[in-house]
matplotlib code that plots the C-alpha trace (Angstrom):
import matplotlib.pyplot as plt

x = [191.7, 191.2, 187.6, 187.0, 188.5, 186.0, 183.1, 184.2, 185.4, 182.5, 179.7, 181.9, 182.3, 178.6, 177.9, 180.0, 178.3, 175.0, 176.4, 177.8, 174.3, 175.7, 176.9, 173.5, 172.7, 174.8, 172.5, 169.2, 170.6, 169.4, 165.9, 165.8, 166.7, 164.3, 161.3, 161.5, 163.7, 166.2, 169.1, 172.6, 173.7, 171.1, 171.8, 175.5, 174.7, 172.9, 176.0, 178.5, 176.6, 177.6, 181.3, 180.7, 178.9, 181.5, 184.4, 182.7, 181.7, 185.1, 186.9, 184.5, 184.5, 188.3, 188.7, 186.0, 187.6, 190.6, 188.3, 185.2, 184.4, 184.1, 180.6, 179.2, 180.3, 178.8, 175.5, 175.7, 176.2, 173.3, 171.0, 171.9, 171.2, 167.8, 166.9, 168.2, 166.4, 163.1, 163.0, 164.2, 161.8, 158.7, 159.3, 161.2, 162.5, 165.8, 166.5, 165.7, 167.7, 170.7, 170.7, 169.1, 169.6, 173.1, 174.8, 173.3, 172.3, 175.0, 177.6, 177.7, 176.3, 178.5, 181.7, 181.1, 180.3, 183.5, 185.5, 184.1, 184.5, 188.1, 188.9, 187.3, 189.1, 192.6, 192.0, 191.6, 194.2, 196.7, 199.4, 197.1, 196.1, 196.2, 194.2, 191.5, 191.2, 191.1, 188.7, 186.3, 186.3, 186.3, 183.1, 181.7, 182.5, 181.5, 178.0, 177.5, 178.2, 175.2, 173.0, 173.4, 171.8, 169.0, 168.2, 168.5, 166.0, 163.6, 163.9, 162.9, 159.8, 158.5, 160.3, 163.6, 162.2, 160.5, 163.7, 165.6, 163.0, 163.1, 166.8, 167.4, 165.0, 166.7, 170.1, 169.1, 167.7, 170.9, 173.0, 171.0, 171.4, 175.2, 175.7, 173.6, 175.9, 179.1, 180.7, 181.8, 185.4, 187.2, 188.3, 192.0, 194.5, 196.5, 193.3, 192.7, 196.3, 195.6, 197.6, 196.9, 195.2, 197.3, 195.6, 194.4, 196.4, 199.6, 198.7, 197.9, 201.2, 203.1, 204.5, 203.4, 199.9, 199.3, 200.9, 198.8, 195.7, 196.5, 197.3, 193.9, 192.2, 193.7, 193.5, 189.7, 187.8, 187.8, 186.4, 183.7, 182.7, 182.6, 180.1, 177.6, 178.2, 179.4, 175.9, 174.7, 177.9, 177.4, 173.8, 174.1, 177.5, 178.5, 176.7, 176.6, 173.9, 171.9, 173.2, 176.7, 175.6, 174.5, 177.5, 179.8, 178.4, 178.9, 182.5, 183.2, 181.8, 183.8, 187.0, 186.2, 185.9, 189.0, 191.0, 190.1, 190.8, 194.0, 195.5, 195.0, 196.5, 199.4, 200.3, 201.0, 203.6, 205.0, 204.2, 202.0, 204.3, 204.4, 200.7, 199.9, 202.1, 200.0, 196.8, 197.8, 199.0, 195.7, 193.9, 195.7, 194.9, 191.2, 191.1, 192.7, 190.5, 187.3, 188.5, 189.0, 186.7, 187.1, 184.3, 182.2, 185.1, 187.3, 184.7, 184.1, 187.8, 188.2, 185.3, 187.0, 190.3, 188.4, 186.9, 190.3, 191.8, 188.8, 188.8, 192.6, 193.1, 190.3, 191.9, 195.2, 193.8, 194.4, 198.0, 198.7, 197.4, 199.4, 202.7, 202.0, 201.2, 201.6, 200.9, 197.4, 196.3, 192.5, 192.6, 194.9, 192.7, 189.9, 192.0, 193.2, 189.7, 188.6, 191.1, 189.6, 186.1, 187.0, 188.2, 185.0, 182.9, 184.3, 184.8, 181.2, 181.0, 184.2, 183.2, 179.9, 181.6, 184.0, 181.1, 180.0, 181.4, 184.6, 186.7, 185.7, 187.6, 190.9, 190.6, 189.9, 192.6, 195.2, 194.9, 197.0, 200.0, 199.7, 199.5, 202.7, 204.5, 203.1, 204.2, 207.7, 207.7, 206.4, 209.0, 211.8, 210.5, 210.2, 213.9, 215.1, 216.0, 213.8, 213.7, 211.3, 209.1, 209.9]
y = [154.1, 155.8, 156.6, 153.1, 151.7, 153.8, 152.6, 149.0, 148.8, 150.6, 148.4, 145.3, 146.3, 146.8, 143.6, 141.7, 143.6, 142.1, 138.5, 139.1, 138.2, 134.8, 136.0, 137.0, 133.3, 133.6, 136.3, 134.3, 131.0, 131.5, 132.4, 129.4, 127.1, 128.8, 129.2, 126.2, 123.9, 123.1, 120.9, 122.4, 120.1, 121.5, 125.1, 124.5, 122.8, 125.9, 128.0, 125.4, 124.9, 128.4, 127.8, 124.4, 126.1, 128.8, 126.3, 124.6, 127.9, 129.7, 126.7, 126.9, 130.7, 131.0, 128.8, 130.7, 134.1, 133.1, 132.7, 134.8, 138.5, 139.4, 141.0, 137.8, 135.9, 138.6, 138.2, 134.4, 134.9, 137.2, 134.9, 132.0, 134.3, 135.2, 131.6, 130.3, 132.9, 132.4, 128.7, 129.0, 131.8, 130.3, 126.8, 127.4, 124.3, 122.8, 121.3, 124.3, 126.7, 124.4, 123.8, 126.9, 129.7, 128.9, 126.6, 128.0, 131.6, 132.8, 130.1, 129.2, 132.6, 134.6, 132.8, 133.1, 136.8, 137.2, 135.6, 138.1, 141.1, 140.2, 139.7, 143.1, 144.9, 143.5, 144.5, 148.1, 148.1, 145.4, 146.5, 146.5, 142.8, 142.4, 145.6, 144.6, 141.2, 142.5, 145.3, 142.9, 140.3, 143.1, 144.5, 141.0, 140.8, 144.4, 143.5, 141.7, 144.8, 146.5, 143.5, 141.6, 144.4, 144.8, 141.1, 140.7, 143.4, 142.1, 138.5, 139.6, 141.5, 139.7, 136.3, 135.1, 133.8, 137.1, 138.9, 136.8, 137.4, 141.2, 141.5, 138.9, 140.5, 143.9, 142.4, 140.6, 143.9, 145.7, 143.0, 143.3, 147.1, 146.9, 144.5, 146.8, 149.7, 147.8, 148.6, 145.7, 144.4, 142.2, 138.7, 138.3, 139.4, 136.1, 134.3, 136.6, 135.9, 132.2, 131.2, 127.7, 126.8, 125.1, 121.9, 122.0, 118.9, 120.6, 123.7, 121.6, 119.9, 123.2, 123.5, 127.1, 126.2, 123.1, 124.7, 127.8, 125.6, 123.9, 127.2, 128.6, 125.4, 125.5, 129.2, 129.7, 127.0, 128.9, 132.1, 130.2, 128.4, 131.8, 133.2, 130.4, 129.6, 132.6, 133.9, 130.5, 130.1, 133.4, 132.7, 129.1, 128.7, 132.1, 134.1, 137.3, 139.7, 138.9, 142.0, 140.6, 137.8, 140.2, 142.5, 139.4, 138.5, 142.1, 142.0, 138.8, 140.5, 143.7, 141.7, 139.8, 142.9, 144.5, 141.3, 141.1, 144.7, 145.1, 141.7, 142.2, 145.7, 144.7, 141.8, 144.2, 145.9, 143.2, 140.0, 137.1, 135.3, 138.1, 138.7, 135.0, 134.9, 137.7, 135.9, 132.6, 134.3, 136.1, 132.8, 131.3, 134.4, 134.3, 130.6, 131.1, 134.0, 132.2, 129.1, 131.1, 134.1, 136.5, 139.0, 140.5, 142.7, 139.6, 137.8, 140.8, 141.3, 137.6, 137.7, 140.6, 138.6, 135.5, 137.7, 139.1, 135.6, 134.5, 137.4, 137.7, 134.5, 135.5, 139.0, 137.3, 135.1, 137.3, 138.2, 134.6, 133.4, 135.9, 135.0, 131.3, 131.1, 134.4, 132.5, 131.4, 133.7, 133.3, 129.5, 129.5, 131.9, 129.4, 126.5, 128.5, 129.7, 126.0, 125.5, 128.5, 127.3, 123.8, 125.3, 127.4, 124.4, 122.0, 124.6, 124.6, 120.8, 120.2, 122.6, 120.8, 117.4, 118.1, 119.3, 122.8, 124.3, 126.0, 123.0, 123.6, 126.9, 125.3, 122.4, 124.8, 127.2, 124.4, 124.1, 127.4, 125.3, 123.2, 126.5, 127.8, 124.6, 124.8, 128.5, 127.5, 124.7, 127.1, 129.7, 127.2, 126.0, 129.5, 130.1, 126.9, 125.3, 122.2, 120.0, 121.5, 119.8, 120.5]
z = [-74.4, -71.0, -71.8, -73.1, -69.8, -67.8, -70.0, -69.6, -66.0, -64.3, -65.8, -65.1, -61.5, -61.0, -62.8, -60.3, -57.4, -58.6, -58.6, -55.1, -53.8, -53.1, -49.7, -48.4, -47.7, -44.5, -43.3, -43.9, -42.7, -39.1, -40.3, -42.6, -39.7, -37.2, -39.5, -41.8, -39.7, -42.5, -41.4, -41.1, -43.9, -46.3, -45.3, -46.0, -49.3, -50.6, -49.8, -51.1, -54.4, -55.4, -55.5, -57.0, -59.9, -59.9, -60.2, -63.2, -64.8, -64.4, -66.0, -69.0, -69.0, -68.8, -71.9, -73.7, -72.8, -74.9, -78.0, -77.7, -77.2, -73.4, -73.7, -75.1, -71.9, -69.7, -71.5, -71.0, -67.3, -66.9, -68.8, -66.5, -63.5, -64.7, -65.5, -62.2, -60.1, -62.0, -61.3, -57.7, -56.7, -58.5, -57.1, -53.9, -52.0, -51.0, -54.4, -56.5, -54.2, -54.2, -58.0, -59.6, -57.1, -56.0, -58.5, -61.8, -61.1, -58.8, -59.4, -63.1, -64.2, -61.9, -63.0, -66.7, -66.2, -64.2, -67.0, -69.5, -67.2, -66.5, -70.2, -70.9, -68.1, -68.9, -72.6, -71.6, -68.7, -69.7, -67.2, -64.2, -64.2, -60.4, -59.9, -62.3, -60.8, -57.2, -58.1, -59.8, -57.1, -54.5, -56.0, -55.8, -52.1, -51.4, -52.4, -49.1, -47.1, -48.7, -49.3, -46.0, -43.8, -46.3, -46.6, -42.8, -42.2, -44.9, -43.6, -40.1, -41.5, -44.6, -44.4, -45.8, -49.1, -50.0, -49.0, -51.5, -54.2, -53.8, -53.7, -56.4, -58.9, -58.2, -58.8, -62.0, -63.4, -62.5, -64.2, -67.4, -67.4, -67.0, -69.9, -72.1, -71.2, -71.7, -75.1, -77.3, -76.8, -79.4, -78.6, -77.5, -80.0, -79.9, -80.9, -83.8, -85.0, -84.9, -81.9, -80.8, -77.5, -74.9, -73.7, -70.1, -69.1, -70.1, -68.1, -65.0, -65.3, -64.8, -61.2, -60.8, -61.7, -59.6, -56.6, -57.1, -57.4, -54.0, -52.3, -53.3, -52.1, -48.6, -48.0, -48.5, -46.4, -43.1, -44.6, -46.5, -43.3, -41.5, -44.0, -43.5, -39.8, -37.8, -37.1, -35.9, -33.9, -32.1, -31.4, -30.4, -28.7, -27.3, -24.6, -26.8, -27.8, -31.0, -32.7, -32.6, -35.0, -37.7, -37.3, -37.5, -40.9, -42.1, -40.7, -42.7, -45.8, -45.2, -44.7, -47.9, -49.9, -48.4, -48.9, -52.6, -53.5, -51.5, -52.4, -56.1, -56.0, -53.7, -56.0, -58.8, -56.6, -54.3, -56.2, -55.1, -52.6, -49.9, -50.2, -49.9, -46.7, -45.1, -46.1, -44.6, -41.4, -41.1, -41.6, -38.6, -36.5, -37.3, -36.4, -33.0, -32.0, -33.0, -31.2, -28.0, -28.2, -25.2, -25.9, -28.7, -29.9, -30.3, -32.3, -34.6, -35.2, -35.9, -38.3, -40.1, -40.3, -41.6, -44.3, -45.3, -45.5, -47.6, -50.0, -50.4, -52.4, -54.8, -55.3, -56.2, -58.9, -61.9, -61.0, -60.0, -63.4, -65.3, -63.6, -63.6, -67.4, -69.3, -72.5, -71.3, -68.5, -69.0, -69.1, -66.1, -64.2, -64.7, -63.4, -60.3, -59.6, -59.5, -56.7, -54.8, -55.5, -54.2, -50.9, -50.6, -51.4, -48.8, -46.1, -44.8, -45.1, -43.2, -40.5, -40.0, -40.1, -37.2, -35.0, -36.2, -32.9, -31.7, -32.7, -36.4, -36.5, -35.4, -37.9, -40.8, -39.7, -39.5, -43.3, -43.5, -42.2, -45.4, -47.3, -45.8, -46.9, -50.4, -50.6, -49.7, -52.3, -54.9, -54.1, -54.4, -57.7, -59.1, -58.0, -59.6, -56.3, -57.0, -60.1, -62.7, -65.3, -68.9]

ax = plt.figure().add_subplot(projection="3d")
ax.plot(x, y, z, "-o")
ax.set_aspect("equal")
plt.show()
C-alpha cells in the first residue's frame, strides 16, 4: 500500500501543479492593461472566471468521485484543459480567455482533476485526509512561485500572450504525462457495496456544512483580490520601486502555498476550528497592513499574509468535509469548495467596485469579522449549545 501511495500521490501532486497556472494571470495583468488597454473589470473577469468554473466543476466532480474511479476524473480534467487552452490560444480575445482559458481549462478542468486526485489520495492514505487535501491544494498554489517569475520574464520579452501560450502548452503536456503514470484506483468502496447517494439538498441543510460553506466564502475574497490587484496597487498607488510589484505577487503565491499545506496538515492534529481562527486573524492583519503600508517590507509581509489567508481555507477543505459529513466526504468537499470558489470569484469584483484602492483592502478584510461570528456559531452547534436540525 505504501508503494501504491507513492505512485498515486506524486503524479497527483504534479497534476495539481500544472493546473496552478491559474495564478499567473496576476503577473501578466499589468502587461495586459499597459499593452492592450484592457479595462480593470475585464482583467478581473479573467481571474474570477477560474473560480467560477472551479466551483461548478468541483460540485460535479465531488459527486462523481463517489461513483467513478479517480483516474477517470483526472483524465476528464486534463481533456478540458487541453480543449480550453487550444481555443483560447488560437483565438485570443477577452471572451475566449474568460470562458475557455480560465473557466473551462483551469476552472472546470482543474476542479474535476482535483476531485479525482483527492479521491485517489485518500484511498491510499485514508487516515491523512487533511494532509492529502493540503498537499494537493498546496502543490496547486506552489505552482505560482515557479510559474509567476517565468511568465513575468517572458511577458516582458515576448509579450504576455506568447508567455501564456508557452507555459500553458508545457503545463498541458505535463498534466497528460502525470495521468498516464497514475495507476488505476477503484471507485469508493461504499459505492461498490451499493450504498445510496445522499441528496445534495439534505447535505446543504446540515449545520456543519452550511456554516462551513459560508466560512469558506468570507475567508477567501481578500486573498483572491490580492492575486489580481496587488501588482497594479503597488505600481499605481504606492511610491515604490517596480520590483516590489513582482515580488509582491510572488509573496502572495508563496503564502498561498504555505497556507494550503500547513492548514491541511495542522487540521489533522488540531482540528479545523483553531486553524480557521488563525486564518481569519491573518486576514485582518493583511488588510490593515495593506490599508496603511509603511514601506516595501510592510507591503511584502502583508502580501505574504494575504496569501496565507487565501490558501488556508483551501487547505482545510478535505478535513472540513470529512468532519462535516463523514458519510459523504467527496460530495461535501464539492459543496464546501463552491463556498471557497464563490469567495474567490467575488473578491476581485468587490475590490474594484469599492474603488480598487487602499479602501478595498479594508472592506475585504472586514469580511473576516463575519467569519469569526460564523466560527463561533459553528462551534456552539458542534458542542450542542444551539438547536440542531434533525
